N, C-alpha and C positions, 0 to 999 in steps of 0.2 A: 628233834629232842636231846635233851641234855641226857648225860651218863644215869643220873639219879632217875629219869624219868623213864629210861630204858631197863634200868635195874627194877623199878616198881612194876612196870608192864610185866617183864620176863616172870617175876614172882608171882604176880597176879594170874598170869597164864598158867604156870606150873599148879600152882594150888587149884586151878580151876579144872585144868586136865586131870588131876589127882580126885577131886570130887566126882568128876563124870566117870573115870575109871570105876572108882567105889561103888558108884551108883548102878552103874551098867553091871557088873559082879553081882551086886547084891538082887538085883531083878531080872537076872537073863532068862527065868523061867516063864515072865511074863511081860514079854517083848512089848505086846500092845497096849498093855497099861502103861508101861516105862514110855512109851512114845507120846501118847496122850498125856502123860503128865510133863514131859517134857516141852511139848507143846505150849500148855497152858503156862509154863514157866516162861517161857519165851515171850509169849504175850504179853504177860505181867510187866516182863522188863522193859519191852518196847513201851508200854503204857507209861510206865513210871520216868523212863527216859523223855518221853512226849512231852508229859505234865512238868518236870522241871526244866525243859526247854521253852515251855510256853507261859511259865510262872508269870514273868516280867508282863506279858500281854494281856495275862488275864487279870492281874492286880490292877492295870491302867484302864482296861476297859468296865472294871467293875462301876461301884456306884460314886467315885470320884470325880465326878462331872459337875460343872456348875448349872445353877438354874437362875434364871432371869424372870422377874415377875412384870408382867405389861401394867398392872394395875397401880403397883407402889413403883415401880423404875430401881426396884433393889435387884443387885445381882448378889447371889448367895455361893459362896465358894466355900465345900466342905474341906478340911484338913486332911491329906495324903495320909499313908501310913508311914511316910517318911519324915512327917511334921510339916512339911510345905504346904502352900496353897498354890494351886495351879488352875490357870484359866486361859481358855481357847478364844483367842481373837480372831476375826476374817480381816487379814490385811490384804488388801486388793483381791478381794474375792477368793483367797486361800486362806486356810485355818491353820494358825500357828498357835502352839502350845507354849505358854510363858510360864516362869515360876515369879510369884509377886514377891518383889524384894524391895523391902521398904527402905532399904540399904543403899538402894543403888539410885542416883541422880537420872538417869536418863533411861529410856526404853532402849534396850540393847539388843540385836537379833545376832544369832550365831551365823556363819558364813552359809551354811546350807539353809537356814530359813530365808535369810535376804536373797538367795538366788531362787527358792521358791517361790517367793513374792513378786520375782521379776526384776530385781536390781543385778544390772549389769557389773559384776565385782572385775571383770577386766578392765572398765574403764573407769573404775572407783579407785580414787586418791585415800591410802590410809595416811593422812598427817598427822590427826589429832593422837594424844597419848592419854590413857586412863589408870587409874590406879585400881588394881583388883587384888582381892585377898592372895593371888598368885604372884604379886608382882605387876609391873607397868607393862602396858600391851598397848599396841597401835589401834587406833579406830578411825572410821570415817564417818562423815556426817551424811546422812540420807532423808529423803523426804518422802513419807509415804503417803500416796493418794489418798486411800480410805481406810480406816481402822473402825470395824463395825462390832459390837457385842449386843445381841438382841435388836432392839429397836435403834439402839445409840449409834450415832455414826459421826464420826471425827474426820475431818479432811484436813490433808496437807500437814501432815503432824510430822514433826523432826524427829529423828530416831538414830541411833548410832549401830555401825556395823563393827563386831569385835573380830579382829584379825587373827586373835590367839583361840585356843582350845577350848570351847565352852560345851557343857551337856545340853544347857538349856538356853533359849532367851530369856531375858530378864525383862520385868516389867516393874520399870522405877517410878520415881515421885514424878518426873514430868507429865506421864500419863494419870497416875493416880491422885495427883492434885485437880484434876478436872472433875472429881467426885465432891459432893460437900460433905458425905459422911463417908468414913472408914471406920469399923468396928468389928473387933474382933473377940468372939463370946462364945462358949461352949462348943469350940471345936469348928467353928465356922466363921467366915471372914464376909462381911458385907458389906458392899458398895453401893451409894444411893447418891444420885444427882438430884 
């Protein structure tokens, strides 16, 4: 902790202690009721902390997942609250979440996702270079045995692994151009083969 954080913590601790002291002095005649109210406030505080800590997981697990129609062969992807479109593909029978990026050329995996799908990064050479919004990064070319979404399976697909920091893997145009139609309308992205 830096000095400013320590000072803020001490200030809040003193303020909290003063409030607790005031509350105890004002309610000393009804200690049983005071203990019940204090327990209730502690539970409310713990609940709020838990909700704040889990908020990202709650948002991600909500209704923002894609749907695949077997009849039409369409994949419908709703726009997430952050404005992006996310699609989960099974790569080598492991789910990998991608952000759809029509500005990216390749399908680009993060190092973590590459390891998750079985790519041995210790024996992978990062010889290529790619220009990103954050500057130039090293990349390695890899081949994915299977890429599946719904009933659609592609085999032996070329992809890249980014040696730099990335939050999500990117689903770029080398994969998206496999679809006959890409349409964005009404907060949904539709892919059709």
